[in-house]
N, C-alpha and C positions, 0 to 999 in steps of 0.2 A: 174701809168696811162698806159692804153693800148698803145703800140707803134704806132698803126695805128692812134689813136686819137691824140697822141702826135705830130706826123708829121703834121696832119691837123691843130692843134692848133698853131704849130710853124709857120705856114704860114698864120696865121690870118684868118682861116676859122671859121666863127661864129658857135656857138652852134646850131643855127637854121639850118644853111647850113649842118652841120654834121648830124643832125637828118634827114633832108630831104634826104641827100645822102644815109644813111643807110635804110631809108624807101624805097627809089628807089631800093636799092640793094635787099631788101626783095621781092619787087614786080616784078622787071625787071632788072636782073643783067647786061644785055647788055646796057641798058639805063644808068645804074650807071657809066659805063666806060666813056660815053660821059660827064656825069655830073662831074666826077673827072677831066677830061681834061679841063673843063671850070673854075676850081677853081684857076687858076693862080699859081699852084705849079711848081717850076722849074723842068725841065726834069730829072735831076739827083735825085731829091727827089721823083719825081713821080715814077721813076724806083725802088727806094728803097721801096716805099710804095707798089707797085705791087709785088715786090719780097717777102715782108712780107706776103702778102695775099696768094701768091702761095705756099710759103714754110711752112707757119704756118696758115692754114685755121681756126684753133681753135681761133685765134685772132679775127676773125669776130664775132664768138659767144660771146667772152668776151666783145667786144665793144658793141654789141647789148644789152647784159645784162646790161652793165655799163650805156648805154643810156636809159634803161628802155623800150626797144622795145620788140616785140614778136618774139622770136627765131623760133617758129614753122613756121613762114612765110619764114624765111631764108632756113629752111630745105625743104619746099615745092618748093621754087625757085630753089634750087640745084637739086632737083629731076626732075624738068621740064627741066633744062639744059641738064640733062643726057639722055633725051628721044631722 
């Protein structure tokens, strides 16, 4: 299992919440940060999660594919952030 998804599941984040989170991530990455903060994940695990995202961004693509979402939206969101 993708380590990002594993951390979320470890903290009892439901499949629906995970899909919503990644959907938000593809549409508005900044809003996703707020959503992540509201999931009740302890700060040390949240830091680990954010470290994974920053150090291994390919894990986001893997998680999106594993969830059956459209990765092209993630690429578009990334491009918008770089503007």
